[in-house]
C-alpha positions, 0 to 999 in steps of 0.5 A: 500500500503506497504512502498518501500524498497531501494535495496542495491547494492552489494559491489565489491569484496575486491580483485578486483582493481577498473577500472582506466581510464588513459590518457597518453601523454608521450611515456615513459608511453606507453612503460611501458604499453607494459609490462602490464599483461592485454590484453586490456592495451597491445592492446591499448599500441601497437596501440599507439606505431603504430600511434606514430611511423608511423608519422615520422622517429624521432618518430621511433628513440624515440621508439628505445631509450625508449626500445620498440622493445623487448617488442613488439617482445615478444607480437608478440607471444601473445595468444590474437589475437588483441594484436598480430595484433597490436604488428605486426603493430607497429613492421612492421612500426618500421622496417623501421628505420635502427637502429631498424633493427639492434636490431631486427637482434640481438634478432632474430625476423625473425622466429616470424615475418614469423610465422605471415604470416601463412594462419590462421592469419588475413589480417592485420597481413599479411600486416604488417608482410610482411612489416617487412620482406620487410624492413628486407630484405634490409640487406644481412644477413637478406636475408640469414636468410629469405631464410633459414627459408623458407620465400619465400614460404609464400611470394609467396603465399601472392602475390595472396592475395585479399588485395592490401597492402599484394600483394605490401608488399610481392612482394616488399619483394621478389624483395629485396630477389632476389638480391641474386641468390639463391633466384632467383632460388628458386622463379622459383622452387616454382612457383613464376613466374606466380603470378608475371605475374598475378600482371601485370593486377593489377589496382594499378600501385605500384603493377605493378611496383614492379612486373616488378622490380622483373621480371627484376631481376629474368630474369637475369637467363636463366632458369627463362627466359625459365619458363617465356616463358612457362607461356606466359610471352613474350606475356603478356609483349608485350600486356602490352607495347601496353596498352596506360594507362600503358605508365608510366611503359613501360620502366620497362616492357622493362627492363624485355623484354630486358633480355628475348631478349638475348635468340634466343628462345625468339626472335624466339617466338616473331617472330612467334607470330608477337610480334617482329614486334609490338615491332619495331612498338612500338619503332618507335611510342612511344613518351616517352623519357625514353621508347625510350631510353631503347627501343634502349638500348634493341635493342643494347643488343639483337643484339650483337648475330648474330642469334638475329640480323638477326631476328631484321633485318628482322623486319626493326630494322634500320628504327625504330632506324633512327626514334629514331635518330630524337627525341628531347631528347639527351638521346634518340639520344645517345641510338639510335646512340649506338644501330646503332653502335651495329647493324653496326657490321653486314654487312647487317645493314650497307647496309640497314642503308643508304637505310632507307628513302633515306639516312636520317639516315646518314644525321641525324648522320652527323647533330648530330656530330655538337650537343652541347651535348658532349655525343651525339657527341661521340655516333654519331661519334661512329655510323659513325665510325662503319657504315663506317668500310670497307664500301665504300658506307657509306663513300660516304654517309658521304661525300655527307652529308658534314660529313668530316668537322664536323669529323675534327672539332670533333678531337679538342673536349674536350671529349676523346671518341668523339676524338677517334671515330672521328679519327676512322671514318676519318681512314675509310674515308681515304681508298678512295683516293678522300676523303682522298685528300679532308680531307687533304685539310680541314686540317685533318693533323694539326687537328690530330697532336694536340690530339697526346699530349693527356694523354689518350692512346686510343685517342693517338692510334686511332689518330696515326692510323688515321695519318698513313691512311693519310700519303699515300699522299706527301702533308699530309707528308709535313704538318706532318713535317711542323706542328711538328707532327713527334716529338709527333709521335716519342715520342709515340714509347717509350710509355708503352702502347702496343696499342699506341706503335703499332699504332705509329710504324705503322704510322712511317712504312707508312711514311718510304717510303718518304726520306725527312720524313725518314731523319727527323725521323732519326734526331729526334731519331726515328731510335735509339728508334726503335733499343732500342725497338726491343732489348726488348723482352717485348716491341717489336712487329711486327709493331716496327720491320717492321717500323725499316726495312722500315726506314732502307730500306729508309735510306741505310747508316743506314741499312748498318751501323747497319746490315752490309748487303744490299740486291739485292733490296737495290739499292745504289743511290746518297748520300749513304755513309759508315761510318763503322759498328755501335754498336746496342746501338750507335746513327747513325749520318747523313752525315751533322753531320759527315761532321763537324768533324775534319779530323782524322786518322780513316777509311774514310767515303766512299761517293757515289754521281754522281751529285752535289746539284743543289742549291749549285753548285760552278761553273757557268752553262756553266762550269758545263755543260762543265765539265760534257760533258768532263766527259761523253766523257772520255771513256778509250780505250782497250789499256788503260785498258790493259797497263795503262793510257796515258799522255793525260788521266793523264792530264785530271785526274789532271784537273778533280782533280783541279775542284773537289778540287775547288768544295769541298773547296767552299762546305766546306766554305759554311759549315763553314758559317752555311750551311748544307753539300752537297756532291760533284759530283764524276766525276770518278764514273760518268765515271765508270757508263758510261763505264759499261753501254756501255760495260758491260750492253749489255752482254748476261748473268748475269754471264758474267756481274758479271765477267766483272764488277769484273775485271773492279772494281779491275782494278780501285782499284789497280788491283789484289793482291796476298793473301800473299802480301795483308799486303804489299798492300799500300792503307792507305797512299793514302787515308790519303793524299786524306783526308788531301787534301780535308780537310774532312773525307768524300771521294768519292768512285771514287777518291780511286785508291788503295782499298781493300775488303770494298772499292771494294765491295762498288764500285761493288755494286754501279755500279751493281745497276746502270746496274741492276745486282742484288747483295748483299753487306755484311760486315765482320770483320777487313775491310772485305766486299764482294758481293754475287750474285745468279746465275744458275749453267749454266747461258747461253743466251739460257736458265737457269738451276735451282736451282740457287746457291749463289756465292761470287765475288772475287775482290781482288786476282783473279778478276772475280772468282766466289766462291760458298758461302759454299766453303772453298775458299769463307770462306777464302776470307771472313776472315782475 
């Protein structure tokens, strides 16, 4: 047996480095390994970076600081498949850090990452490359680059990948990319809608969620909604809503459906397939608050178009919304009330709403007006205001469910929206007289006065309109005055907001028919404010002009002072005075203010007043009645009218003057003690009225009445005066004497016995109004004034010939002469 010979091991080549097993515990070392020429080292280094970076945000920041991004980017194009895959994994995870993404953008990494989405790459590369693109797509600049590099094609293809992570990442990348409208259109053109709808069947909720979010964004485009309908997307969405296990995603499905319901074609398709009925049923039956809330919002959004609303109405949308009103969630109640407000723009829903379960809807809304949640109260008040707009039946429903009181209380709410909505609702209710009186009894006027101090222009304008609605009743106007509401109302006439100014003017216009309120408005400067506004081209409007006209019609002294004109419908009554013309920028003064002035040499203030003030009579009742009976029985005879006054009548006049002097002195004494001015009785005017009523009123034609009245006035004011002798007609001295006798600038018109144009024209107008003879009073320049009457050419008792003509009545030169308005003699009469 031979001896064994030991086989010698062949030594390794001298130029080969012996393998070294290195265990690194420092990140810096691993980063250095990313520059190794060996594929195995590179693969392990990339894997280590991936595992380290995946742990937390701080680790990703560390990798950025150590400069790992650029070596990893170079490895994305490595020839070795394993190295490329591991580098992609690390790169995708690092892209979650915002600062890392900035570096990636600078090195232009997107084309390289998109190349890893190619079909020949493995699933892991697809997963992390799509993750990287999804992260990069958070910045708008990167969205543009991805779009330009045709990244959408690859992402759409990967939505059909069998790997759920690839599906999720690619769909999430698309969801972020479609924030740009160019990408939304491109997805539709590249056939991306059907794959998104297919993902709704995924067994992974995260994939379903991101697919629904993407569909929500792309269905903002009308053309995409057409594509979705063609892909039977509406039916799939309705089926999705009907699947109980997907209830946590139902609200996201409603987002998509809400976009689709903007198109009448979508609603029509659902109507035909029964989907709309199922949607209403789903809305009424679901118990998830978020789903209920957005279902109501979807209805609100869809029904803003009449054709859409009609189909919802046919599927009993009102019933579904009433069901949602009864939900426990405040957010659902708000959404349901807002949806009811939206559908209440259509009269059919107003009619149907209160028929649901015998008025349960209005009962719930009234109940919500008293909610502790401010948003709920605001939305409920909005719904009530819309339902009661031009709908008396719904107004009665509000009253039947005791809705007035909570609406009045809501006026004092802290939320401006709730106050404005409640004011609109009360405005609607005020259209019914019985409801209006009940609201006034419940204190609606004092409640509405408080928010007039609000700084919110919408609140103020709505409250002003509400006040205007309630000012039809005298009790409401009294409360407005007594609670200081007029001050705030008049203040808002000067508002810079057009709506506030318009609403305040409307309220003043409604109040303008009540003399006590008009008096207070004028005292508070309302007339002057309206004057100023109406002189401004930018601030005036039809409401301010109408309010001004209404105030002037109710305050004839102011109207005549400002416009120098009183029409046939402006009847002079007791208390009228003429203080002369007023410049547009001057303030109109009341009779109380004028009465405090010292006697001066200026033109007198002419007063028309037949009856004395009841509360400040200077004589005992028996003396007053005796005086009045004497005045009533004093009727001048034909002889007196022709030849002058007899001695007896002169004695009566002197006695009458003494009585008037006593009355005036007592009134002036009361004024000195701080009382307001109360005009004295004009006994002479009282007699004039009695005389013209008995002798002129019975005349058969207006022409005869005008002529007779003109002669009567001229006779009482000093008789006819030739035009050439007008300058020598002494009328100023008697008037000055009378002013100093009465110790007042205010003279009763009946006391003036020598008057010129403006004295006679005023007396003619005052007497004509008492006997229903229509005439106008016009003031000219230089103490000129005249009366205009409209008569037919041949005004006889048997008939009238038309058209009528305007005539000027001569009261000075040839009393009773009627001059055509455009004649030379009329023009001469009106000038100096």
